[in-house]
C-alpha positions in Angstrom: 96.7 82.7 116.3 94.7 79.7 117.8 94.1 77.6 120.4 94.3 74.1 118.5 94.2 70.3 118.5 94.5 68.1 115.9 96.0 68.0 112.5 94.4 69.3 108.6 94.1 67.2 105.7 96.8 66.7 103.0 97.6 69.6 100.5 95.0 69.4 97.3 95.9 69.0 93.5 95.2 72.5 92.4 95.6 76.3 93.6 91.6 76.4 93.9 90.1 73.8 96.0 86.6 73.2 97.6 86.9 73.8 101.3 86.4 70.5 103.1 83.3 69.8 105.8 84.5 68.1 108.7 88.3 67.1 107.1 90.4 67.8 110.2 90.4 67.3 113.9 92.0 70.4 115.2 89.8 72.4 117.4 90.3 76.2 117.5 89.5 79.2 119.2 91.2 82.3 117.5 92.5 84.3 120.7 95.7 85.7 119.1 98.1 86.3 116.1 101.5 87.5 115.5 101.0 91.1 115.1 102.7 94.3 113.4 100.6 97.1 115.0 102.4 100.3 115.0 102.1 101.2 118.6 101.9 98.2 120.9 101.0 98.9 124.6 101.7 96.3 127.5 98.9 94.4 125.9 100.7 93.9 122.7 103.9 93.6 124.2 104.1 91.9 127.1 100.3 90.0 127.6 99.7 88.8 123.6 102.9 87.2 122.9 102.4 85.0 126.2 99.1 84.1 124.9 100.3 83.1 121.4 103.0 81.0 122.9 100.9 79.2 125.1 97.8 78.4 122.9 100.0 77.7 120.0 102.7 76.2 121.1 100.5 72.7 121.7 102.2 69.5 120.2 98.6 69.1 117.7 99.6 71.9 115.5 103.0 70.2 114.8 101.4 68.4 111.7 100.5 71.6 110.2 104.0 73.4 110.6 105.9 70.5 109.2 103.7 70.6 106.1 104.2 74.1 105.8 107.8 74.3 106.4 108.6 71.2 104.3 109.3 73.2 100.9 111.6 75.6 102.5 115.0 75.7 101.4 118.3 77.6 101.5 118.2 81.3 103.2 115.0 81.5 104.6 113.0 85.2 105.5 110.4 84.2 108.5 107.9 86.6 109.0 105.8 86.7 112.0 108.2 84.3 114.1 106.6 84.8 117.2 108.5 82.6 119.9 109.6 80.1 117.5 107.1 77.3 117.1 108.1 76.6 113.8 112.0 76.4 114.5 111.6 72.3 115.2 110.0 72.0 111.5 112.6 73.5 109.2 114.0 70.9 106.8 117.2 69.8 106.5 117.7 72.0 103.1 117.2 75.2 105.3 121.0 76.5 106.0 119.9 79.8 107.9 116.7 81.8 108.9 116.3 85.6 109.3 113.6 86.2 111.5 111.1 89.3 111.6 109.4 89.5 114.7 108.2 93.0 116.5 107.6 91.7 119.9 110.6 91.4 122.3 108.9 89.1 124.8 108.0 87.1 121.7 111.8 86.5 121.0 112.8 86.0 124.1 110.4 83.6 124.7 112.0 81.7 121.8 115.4 82.0 123.2 115.6 78.4 124.3 114.3 77.1 120.7 116.5 79.2 118.7 119.6 78.1 121.0 118.7 74.5 120.6 118.1 75.0 116.0 120.6 73.0 114.1 119.8 76.2 112.0 121.5 79.2 112.4 118.3 81.8 113.6 119.0 85.6 113.6 116.7 88.4 114.6 117.0 90.6 111.6 114.0 92.8 111.6 110.6 94.3 113.4 108.4 95.1 110.7 107.2 93.3 107.5 106.4 96.4 106.0 109.5 97.7 106.2 112.5 94.6 105.4 116.2 95.7 106.2 117.3 93.8 103.6 118.7 94.0 100.0 116.6 92.6 96.8 116.8 88.9 96.1 118.3 88.1 99.4 115.9 85.0 100.3 115.4 81.7 98.5 112.6 81.2 100.3 109.8 82.7 103.1 107.8 81.4 105.6 104.8 83.1 107.0 102.0 81.4 109.7 99.2 82.8 111.2 100.7 86.5 110.5 99.0 87.7 107.3 95.8 88.4 108.8 97.5 91.5 111.6 100.1 93.1 109.1 98.3 96.6 109.1 99.7 97.0 105.4 99.3 93.7 104.1 99.8 94.9 100.3 103.4 96.8 101.1 104.6 93.8 103.4 103.7 91.5 100.4 105.6 94.3 98.2 108.5 94.1 100.5 108.5 90.1 100.7 108.9 89.6 96.9 111.4 92.0 96.7 113.7 90.7 99.1 113.1 87.1 97.5 115.1 85.7 94.2 113.6 84.8 91.3 111.8 81.6 91.9 111.9 81.7 95.6 109.2 80.0 97.2 106.6 81.1 100.0 105.1 79.0 102.2 102.2 79.9 103.8 99.5 79.2 106.6 96.8 81.7 107.6 93.4 82.0 108.4 91.1 84.4 106.6 88.2 85.0 104.5 85.5 82.3 104.3 84.5 80.6 100.8 80.6 80.1 101.9 78.6 83.8 101.8 77.0 83.0 105.2 80.3 82.3 107.0 81.5 85.6 105.3 78.5 87.6 107.2 79.5 86.3 110.4 82.9 87.3 109.6 81.8 91.1 109.0 80.2 91.2 112.4 83.1 89.9 114.6 85.9 91.3 112.8 85.8 94.6 114.7 85.8 92.6 118.2 88.4 90.2 116.9 90.6 93.0 115.6 90.7 94.4 119.5 91.6 91.3 121.2 93.6 89.5 118.9 96.3 92.0 118.0 94.5 93.5 115.0 93.8 90.0 113.2 91.3 90.5 110.2 88.8 87.7 109.7 88.1 88.6 106.2 90.9 89.2 104.7 91.5 87.2 101.1 94.8 86.1 101.9 95.6 83.8 98.7 94.1 86.6 96.9 96.5 89.1 98.3 99.4 87.2 97.8 98.4 86.6 93.6 98.0 90.8 93.6 101.6 91.0 95.0 102.6 89.3 91.5 103.6 86.0 93.0 102.4 82.8 91.3 100.1 80.7 93.7 100.5 77.5 93.9 98.4 74.2 95.3 96.4 75.5 98.0 94.5 73.2 101.0 91.4 74.8 101.8 89.8 73.8 105.0 87.8 74.9 107.8 89.1 73.7 111.5 86.8 71.3 113.2 85.6 72.2 116.7 85.4 76.1 115.9 83.1 78.8 114.7 83.6 78.9 111.1 84.2 82.2 111.0 87.4 81.9 112.8 88.6 78.6 111.6 88.8 79.0 107.4 92.4 78.5 106.8 94.6 77.8 103.9 97.7 76.1 103.9 100.0 76.6 100.3 103.1 77.9 98.6 103.5 80.8 96.5 106.5 81.4 93.6 108.4 84.5 93.1 108.3 85.0 88.8 111.4 83.9 87.3 
């Protein structure tokens, strides 16, 4: 995830929008992400979740979290729940949340937020690639700074589509592949280092493209760079996708 300050622009009207230059007041240094490594050592289980909690729990991220949570309704599946920084932004239409989070430390850090939530929240899975739910179980899904680190993202998205009901909404706030060729070159150079220090995070993933390839219908996307960070780590997308009826 990121060490951030400020807020991002409001969503644009179309699914494919140009990246805005200097359109945000966010400062970011990507140091950690929600992650799904198959083998987690001391760093992945104890240190990284605390780093994510500290760096991504700042109040300046609240406007982004509020925006991405706004479309949620009904029974919600949140993958990469982390330490629960989205909890305070669930809209009134949300009736229950099933949280998928691999790190026990992150779940312990979330305890106070979960306890204070008006919405019942249950830790219901550990691995986004193997969701323990029947088909057509959820009305909405949420992913924030998570899809960059799932080892087999196509499999995880197929699982997500399976457990969502027809017409369900997926809300996502992710970083990934930049729209500019010169930035993409730097992303390819830096990605091996990023993956080692940030829980397997990929800088070059085309997140909207992966969602679309999974058979979901991608809706309006706001694409932007976060101000105050190198663009290789600051290419963001915030948007929604829909499960076909």
